[in-house]
N, C-alpha and C positions, 0 to 999 in steps of 0.2 A: 505494499497500499504508499509505503514512503516513498520507493522507487516513483509507482505511475504519478502521485503528487508533485514529485518533482518535474516529470515531465511534464504533466498538464501542465504547473509554474511558467516550466519556458517555454511554452509553447507558443504565445503570443511572441516573444521577440523572437524566437527560429524564424517563426512566419512572418515576421518584419525583415528581418535580415538575408528572405529571399528574393527582396526589390531588385538586385541585379539580376538574378536569375530571369525573371521574369522580364523584366529589361531586355536582356540578350535574345527569349526568343522571341520577345514581340519584332524587333531587328531583324530576324531570322525569317519570320511571317511575312514581314516588310518587303526584304528584299524576295523572298520566294515570291511573292504577288507581282513585283515587277519584272523576272524574269518568265514569269507566267504573261503577262503583256507583251512582252518584247518573241516568246516563243513560240506562243498558243497552245492549246490545248491539246493537240496531238503530243507533243514533247514536253511543257513542262504546265498540268492543270490547276488550278488555282487552288487555293487552302481550303477554299468554302467547298471546290469541288470535290478536292477529295475527302473533305469531312463529312457531305454527305453521302457520298458512295461509302465511308469508313460505318457511318451510321445505316447505311443500307443493309450492309454484312453482319450489324450486329444485330438488326432487326430480322434476318433471315436465319438466322440462328448458326452464324457460318463462323463468327471470328473466335467467337470462347473457344469452342473447342480445340481450333486450331491451335490458339496463343497457347491453351492448356499443355497440349502435348509438346510444343518450343519448351515453355516454362519447364514440364517437367524433366526434360534434358539436358537443357541448358544448367537449372539447377544441381542437378544427379553429379557432372560432369564435376561442376562449381564447390560443391558440397566434398566431391571427394578429393582434389587438387586441392582446397583449403584446407581441409584435414593431414594429406601426406604433406602436400609443401608446408603447414606449420611446422608441424611434428618435424619434418628432416631440418628443415633451418634453424630451427630453436636447439636441433641437437648436433647442428655442424654449426652454430654460432658458437658453442660451447669448447668448441677447438679448434684452433689455428690451421692443423693439419688438418683436419677434416674441410673448412670451408677452401683452404686451397686446391684440395684433390675433387671438391665440388666442382671448382669453374669451369674447367672444361665441358663437363656435362651440362651445369645451365647454357655457356658460349651454344651446344648442340645443337641444345633446344628451340631455346630462341632464336636460334638463324636459321632453325627446319622452318619452313612455311607450313600454315595451318593444311594447306590442302594437298601436300605431300603426305602428309601422317592421315588423312581423308583418304586418300586411293588406298595407301596400307590398310585401314580399318575398313573397306570396303572388301578388300580382299580376306580379311582375319574374322567379319564380323556381319558382313553380307547387310542385306538391307532392310535393317532394324533399329530395336534403340541404344543397339551397344556403337554403332557406327558412329553417331552422333554424340554418344556421352564420352565415349573412349577420345576423339579429337580436342571436342571439348575441355576432358580433362589433363591432357597433353599442353595443349595449347595453355593453359593457366596455370600449370605446375613452377614453372621457371619465377615468373611471374608474381608467386605467392611465397615462393622460396626464396627469394633473393631479399624481400621485405621481411619475416622475420630472422634472416640472417643479420640482415642489417640492424635490426632493433635488439640481437642478442647483441651483436660485438660491437657499439655501441654505447650499453651500459656502461653509466658511469663506475668506474672500480673504488673510486672513496666513497662512494653509498655504501657501493656492496661492503666496503668496510667502517664503515660507519655502523652496517645493522649487525653486523658480526659482533660488534664491541661493545655495542650495547643486547646486547645478544635479544634483538626484537623474534618475535614470535615465527616460528613460518609461513601462519595465514597471513600475515600485516607485512611481511616482506612480499609475497608473491602477488597480494593483492593490492598493496600501497606502495610499493619499492618498482617490481619487475613486471608485472602486467601493464600499468600508465605507459610504461616507456614503451614496451614492446608495441603497441593499440597504437601508438601514433607511428609506428612505421607498419603496420599489419594491414591496417584498417585502409591506408590509400591503395594498396597493393592487392585488398579484397575489391575496392571499388573498382578497381583499373581492372582486373581479372570477372568482374561480375559486367561489363561494356565488354570485355573480348567471349564470354560465354555465350553470349543470345548471338552476335554474329557468327562465331563461328556454329555455335547450331542449325542457324537458317541457314548457311553454304554449305553444311552436310546435307541438308532436310531439302535442299534445292533438287541436289547433285545424288541422293542414295535412297531417300523415302519416298512414299507414298502419301504422307499427311506430315502436319504439322506447319508452321509461316513458309519455308522455304517451298517444299511444294507446291501451296499456293501461289507462291511468287512465279514458280516454273508453269504453271498454266494460265497466268494474266498474260507473262512473258510470249505464251505462245501465241495467245488468243490479241498480242498487240495492245493491251487494256494498260494505257500507262496510270491513271487512274487508279484502278485496281491496284494496280504494283504500288504506288506510293501509300494510298491506303492501309494497307499490310505494314508498310514501311513505319507511318506513322503508330500504327497500332502496337509494334515493338519498342521502337523508341518508347513511347507513353508508358508502356510496360519498364521498362527501364529506369525511367523517371521516377515511377512510383517505387520500384522497389529502393532504386536509390534513396532517393530524401524523405521518403514516409520511414523508413525503417533503419536503413544504413546507417543514414545519417543521423540521426536521436540518438541509438546506441552508439555509434562516435563520441557525441557533445557529451553523450551522462559516461563515457568512461574516461574523457581528457579533461573530466570538471574539474580537476585538480591543478592544471593549468592557469589557470583565472585566477588561484593563491599565489599566481608569481614562481609556476616549478616546483611547487611544496608540498608532497604527496597530504593529501588528508589525511586529520588526525582519526586516530582506529574508535 
């Protein structure tokens, strides 16, 4: 209840702080409208036409099932990457040798394009959920791993020495010292991985599955329906923004609450 009350109390300030993001989105819509006037509806439909098409998909019952399938695949791969990448990054950050040995693996995973992993996944898993989930997992894993590794390696050794000198309980060390610092690196990595997960999932569905947003985009492409293609893209982007700003950003603000006190962790 205390956590819920703190989130509700900080909601007005949080909503007010989003005026910059809202202004940026409005600027994007204005440029979109300008481009639609220059190139015509066949190349670039107007935002209102796109929203009308999206509203039609929702009313027809086509949008939510496809979005749910894509969300399930993207979030499954993301959760696997977040769990494995965070754990391996934290462990590697505790050892200089392990972090140096992990560098070529991270470079390999970051350098290999997702489309290459997708081709391999299609050979290994076929046209099912395994292909997009695996591709998302491999694409997001190095991003999360680097965030966890940097968070662990940059932890101030003087703070750790102070915690040992004052014999702080392990729970206080974990929740008031270690986790807030590591979370400052992990959450940006998770948010970056979240955006990548949806993009990679849609790409995998476009080439490897018969359902999901990617498959719907393949149909609109074959019909040369630009308005429907943009409607599906807006649906994916809108879902991504809701996940990031309505969930992850609130959790990030709560975990980093100690920064508002000048960088000192909150008292137990």
